[in-house]
KOLVOKE-516644 format. One line per field, with one value per residue: residue in three letters; residue number from 0; x, y, z of N, C-alpha, C, O in turn. Coordinates in steps of 0.001 Angstrom, whole numbers, always signed. Layout:
aa	[ALA/...]
i	[NUM/...]
n_px	[X/...]
n_py	[Y/...]
n_pz	[Z/...]
ca_px	[X/...]
ca_py	[Y/...]
ca_pz	[Z/...]
c_px	[X/...]
c_py	[Y/...]
c_pz	[Z/...]
o_px	[X/...]
o_py	[Y/...]
o_pz	[Z/...]
# end
This chain:
aa	[MET/VAL/PRO/VAL/GLN/CYS/PHE/ILE/VAL/LEU/SER/ALA/LEU/LEU/PHE/PHE/ILE/GLY/VAL/PHE/GLY/PHE/ILE/THR/ARG/ARG/ASN/LEU/ILE/ALA/MET/LEU/ILE/SER/ILE/GLU/LEU/VAL/LEU/ASN/ALA/VAL/ASP/LEU/ASN/PHE/ALA/VAL/PHE/ASN/ARG/VAL/LEU/PHE/PRO/ASP/GLN/PHE/GLU/GLY/PHE/PHE/MET/THR/LEU/PHE/SER/ILE/GLY/VAL/SER/ALA/ALA/GLU/SER/ALA/VAL/ALA/ILE/ALA/ILE/ILE/ILE/ASN/VAL/TYR/ARG/ASN/PHE/HIS/SER/ASP/ARG/VAL/ASN/SER/ILE/GLU/ASN/MET/LYS/PHE]
i	[0/1/2/3/4/5/6/7/8/9/10/11/12/13/14/15/16/17/18/19/20/21/22/23/24/25/26/27/28/29/30/31/32/33/34/35/36/37/38/39/40/41/42/43/44/45/46/47/48/49/50/51/52/53/54/55/56/57/58/59/60/61/62/63/64/65/66/67/68/69/70/71/72/73/74/75/76/77/78/79/80/81/82/83/84/85/86/87/88/89/90/91/92/93/94/95/96/97/98/99/100/101]
n_px	[+168781/+167652/+169488/+170056/+170889/+168897/+166568/+166396/+167068/+164513/+162902/+163726/+163344/+160207/+159891/+160304/+159132/+156515/+157012/+157457/+154780/+152691/+153726/+153484/+150605/+146999/+144863/+142838/+142675/+144722/+146760/+146551/+147383/+149774/+150802/+150551/+151991/+154559/+154331/+154365/+157057/+157780/+157028/+158737/+161356/+161904/+160999/+163145/+165561/+164994/+164883/+167857/+169471/+168438/+168168/+166630/+164238/+161080/+160662/+160352/+158622/+156190/+155890/+155919/+153247/+151586/+151974/+150981/+148091/+147986/+147777/+145849/+143477/+143962/+143019/+141068/+139596/+140598/+139747/+136959/+137187/+137314/+135002/+133653/+134145/+133692/+130773/+130155/+131676/+131957/+134214/+137106/+139446/+141865/+141783/+139525/+139511/+140711/+138901/+137193/+135460/+136167]
n_py	[+164977/+162630/+159749/+156369/+155082/+155935/+155014/+152598/+152379/+153187/+151495/+148908/+149717/+150457/+147635/+146116/+147252/+146307/+143932/+143211/+144658/+142770/+140404/+140982/+142154/+141403/+142126/+141555/+143324/+145499/+143693/+143246/+145493/+145719/+143553/+145028/+146935/+145495/+144354/+146825/+147594/+145756/+146946/+149260/+148622/+147182/+148970/+151094/+149563/+148674/+151155/+151805/+149649/+149347/+151568/+152802/+151198/+149444/+147716/+146900/+149297/+147854/+145357/+146742/+147781/+145562/+144361/+146209/+145686/+143003/+143426/+145215/+143471/+141206/+142767/+142833/+140962/+139839/+141682/+140827/+138563/+138917/+140480/+138788/+136639/+138791/+139195/+136331/+136213/+138187/+139657/+141079/+139895/+137741/+135274/+134863/+133448/+131246/+129418/+128260/+125463/+122414]
n_pz	[-1288/+50/+1988/+1142/+3344/+5234/+4619/+4676/+7164/+8345/+7338/+8554/+12024/+11197/+10750/+13075/+15073/+14397/+14382/+17508/+18167/+17140/+18722/+21301/+22088/+22461/+21269/+18440/+16511/+16629/+16682/+13853/+12823/+13227/+11763/+9510/+9520/+9318/+6736/+5060/+5714/+4269/+1835/+1344/+1440/-1114/-2759/-2341/-2893/-5750/-6475/-5866/-7361/-9852/-11427/-13619/-13815/-13081/-11879/-9045/-8245/-9571/-7829/-5381/-5724/-6103/-3647/-2255/-2982/-2478/+269/+1022/+177/+1904/+4662/+4171/+4485/+7008/+9084/+8416/+9656/+12105/+12650/+12395/+15129/+16377/+16818/+17752/+20363/+21637/+21821/+21507/+21645/+21636/+23360/+23618/+20713/+21658/+23036/+20744/+19218/+17706]
ca_px	[+168470/+167947/+170548/+169827/+170492/+167843/+165010/+166647/+166929/+163446/+162685/+164306/+162500/+159073/+159735/+160838/+157643/+155569/+156784/+156863/+153300/+152237/+153988/+153175/+149360/+146252/+143827/+142924/+142902/+146280/+147797/+146695/+147909/+151208/+150957/+150332/+153355/+155710/+154058/+154719/+158471/+158689/+157164/+159788/+162593/+160702/+161231/+164493/+166323/+164983/+165783/+169674/+170281/+168423/+167508/+165764/+163412/+160108/+159933/+160073/+157388/+155578/+155971/+155183/+151824/+151460/+152242/+150060/+147189/+147922/+147746/+144623/+142339/+144527/+143312/+139580/+139258/+141215/+138628/+135373/+137215/+137553/+133795/+132744/+134539/+133325/+129423/+130001/+132598/+131582/+135267/+138406/+140766/+143142/+141678/+138277/+139337/+141294/+137640/+136300/+135545/+136148]
ca_py	[+163657/+161315/+159055/+155186/+154208/+156522/+154367/+151108/+152153/+153225/+150094/+148031/+150068/+149751/+145737/+145212/+147851/+145922/+142268/+143675/+144648/+141396/+139429/+141620/+142451/+140937/+142822/+141529/+144859/+145746/+142549/+143211/+146698/+145067/+142927/+146050/+147517/+144566/+144516/+148266/+147782/+145153/+147708/+150237/+147935/+146990/+150414/+151276/+148754/+148640/+152590/+151662/+148377/+149336/+153431/+152652/+150428/+149963/+146452/+147341/+149676/+147306/+144862/+147380/+147679/+144368/+143974/+146718/+145119/+141832/+143547/+145857/+142159/+140471/+143456/+142934/+138984/+139520/+142639/+140348/+137333/+139471/+141409/+137213/+136602/+139571/+138321/+135085/+136059/+139638/+139968/+141181/+138750/+136150/+134314/+134661/+132552/+129702/+128698/+127316/+123907/+122141]
ca_pz	[-1869/+1526/+1805/+790/+4930/+6239/+4648/+5379/+8452/+8758/+7263/+9901/+12681/+10707/+11042/+14461/+15873/+14186/+14878/+18667/+18306/+17092/+19692/+22344/+21842/+22539/+20800/+17168/+15677/+17411/+15757/+12362/+12588/+13328/+10381/+8388/+9340/+8272/+5034/+4828/+5966/+3026/+670/+1574/+983/-2264/-3827/-1943/-3438/-6702/-6711/-5480/-7944/-11186/-10953/-15195/-13903/-12206/-11317/-7377/-7668/-9635/-6579/-4229/-6274/-6235/-2514/-861/-3161/-1840/+1847/+1175/+405/+3454/+5683/+4220/+4916/+8474/+9641/+8477/+10466/+13510/+13308/+13011/+15847/+18005/+16933/+18354/+21262/+22385/+22640/+20078/+22643/+21214/+24354/+23050/+19786/+21982/+22765/+19915/+19499/+16304]
c_px	[+168760/+168603/+169541/+169541/+169366/+166632/+165305/+166676/+165255/+162516/+162609/+163105/+160610/+158867/+159562/+159549/+156667/+155454/+156806/+155601/+152698/+152797/+153323/+151255/+148535/+145327/+144053/+143495/+144087/+147234/+147484/+147220/+149473/+151512/+151333/+151777/+154804/+155543/+154602/+156169/+158912/+158628/+157845/+160767/+162299/+161611/+162549/+165192/+166089/+165302/+167300/+170340/+169766/+167351/+166595/+164369/+162297/+159638/+160119/+158968/+156463/+154887/+155489/+153880/+151260/+150948/+151017/+148392/+146816/+147255/+146123/+143357/+142702/+143644/+141640/+138842/+139586/+139717/+137138/+135517/+136958/+136158/+133180/+132829/+134186/+131871/+129652/+130539/+132143/+132994/+136220/+139634/+141075/+142376/+140240/+138062/+139688/+140179/+137192/+136485/+135532/+135021]
c_py	[+163261/+160329/+157652/+154396/+154482/+155930/+152825/+150867/+152345/+151760/+149334/+148475/+149997/+148294/+145642/+146160/+146422/+144088/+142561/+143662/+143873/+140839/+139913/+141901/+140864/+140732/+142112/+142148/+145304/+145088/+142570/+144436/+146166/+144724/+143703/+146273/+146660/+144625/+145799/+148104/+147400/+146138/+148676/+149357/+147253/+148169/+151114/+150554/+148396/+150667/+152301/+150845/+148578/+150897/+153575/+152352/+150274/+148704/+146512/+147680/+149237/+146162/+145527/+147213/+147048/+144488/+144708/+146252/+143825/+142405/+143914/+144198/+141306/+141424/+143297/+141804/+138701/+140421/+141394/+138887/+137976/+139948/+139355/+136884/+137153/+139401/+137491/+135091/+137232/+139982/+140063/+140529/+137858/+135109/+133789/+132982/+131210/+128693/+128309/+126059/+123684/+121134]
c_pz	[-682/+1012/+1947/+2536/+5518/+5969/+4483/+6880/+9064/+8615/+8560/+11024/+12479/+11019/+12282/+15397/+15266/+14547/+16460/+19221/+18441/+18063/+21036/+22454/+21807/+21819/+19026/+16441/+15785/+16156/+14386/+12325/+12302/+12403/+9243/+8462/+9103/+7647/+4297/+5009/+4432/+1710/+245/+1011/-950/-3657/-3290/-3070/-4599/-7055/-6624/-7034/-9631/-11028/-12454/-14744/-13138/-11795/-9810/-7338/-8036/-8415/-5404/-4495/-5839/-5397/-1897/-1597/-2534/-328/+2376/+1306/+1402/+4654/+5658/+5049/+6499/+9195/+9107/+9417/+12089/+14113/+13338/+14387/+17238/+18152/+17960/+19789/+21791/+22539/+21210/+20619/+22125/+22112/+24222/+22004/+20498/+22581/+22116/+19923/+17756/+15880]
o_px	[+169889/+168473/+168511/+168654/+168761/+165668/+164444/+166471/+164852/+161773/+161681/+162058/+159851/+157819/+158570/+159104/+156226/+154522/+155838/+155208/+152026/+151790/+152670/+150955/+148936/+144845/+145142/+144508/+144584/+147956/+148188/+147810/+150110/+152453/+152077/+152606/+155884/+156498/+155150/+156682/+159688/+159495/+157785/+160914/+163299/+162293/+163013/+165323/+166958/+166000/+167936/+171323/+170441/+166199/+165804/+163415/+162346/+158484/+159718/+158110/+155454/+153687/+154771/+153207/+150335/+149736/+150180/+147436/+145688/+146285/+145430/+142631/+141813/+143539/+140938/+137932/+139123/+138793/+136246/+134569/+136434/+135883/+132454/+131766/+134215/+131429/+129369/+130107/+131849/+133160/+136119/+140727/+140292/+142304/+139822/+137304/+139152/+140358/+136311/+137429/+135099/+134893]
o_py	[+163410/+159956/+157667/+153635/+153668/+156095/+151998/+149876/+151744/+151182/+149206/+147829/+149598/+147837/+145022/+145624/+145623/+143328/+141944/+143066/+143741/+140599/+139136/+141510/+139761/+139627/+142137/+141887/+145554/+145526/+141865/+144436/+146276/+145284/+143390/+145882/+147153/+145096/+145803/+148731/+147956/+146274/+149085/+149525/+147050/+148147/+151861/+151112/+147598/+151092/+152717/+151235/+148124/+151084/+154518/+153027/+151090/+148505/+145388/+147025/+149627/+146110/+144995/+146571/+147418/+144703/+144132/+146436/+143534/+141817/+143477/+143947/+140590/+140808/+143508/+141778/+137772/+139805/+141427/+138219/+137364/+139967/+138859/+136797/+136716/+139408/+137868/+134223/+136947/+140719/+139384/+140635/+136911/+133987/+132684/+132020/+130165/+127477/+127606/+125492/+124418/+120813]
o_pz	[-215/-154/+2623/+2925/+6215/+6716/+4183/+7581/+10060/+9408/+9358/+11053/+13363/+11477/+12666/+16411/+16093/+14807/+16902/+20225/+19464/+18730/+21733/+23582/+21439/+21568/+18454/+15792/+14687/+15260/+13664/+11245/+11255/+11842/+8313/+7640/+8776/+7030/+3195/+4082/+3655/+848/-914/-199/-1639/-4681/-4152/-4160/-4952/-7975/-7592/-7665/-10554/-10635/-12450/-15130/-12219/-11414/-9511/-6747/-7449/-8146/-4557/-3689/-5116/-5440/-1202/-844/-2138/+149/+3295/+2267/+1861/+5715/+6647/+5877/+7160/+9727/+9954/+9828/+13019/+15313/+14200/+15001/+18388/+19300/+19097/+20548/+22952/+23511/+20189/+20063/+22197/+21611/+24567/+22127/+20128/+22654/+22612/+20475/+16868/+14698]
# end
């Protein structure tokens, strides 16, 4: 059996890689992927802490499934926005969004 510390370290790595990717990338798709990495780290923590604290119950797993569903909906909306930005500005860079007028 894999120790819990390995899962927590993996979750921390996923989280920090996601945060680093979100801060350093200027491509909208890469930023969306980085946000998904952060959400996957949170999902992994839900599952691990549920298994450690409440081994006979499934609240953490249900919360993980709910979070995956919310992440899928968020990704669909974000990709629709990115496609709309690309159609209007012919670029998928963050700088093109800064040129939008109110």
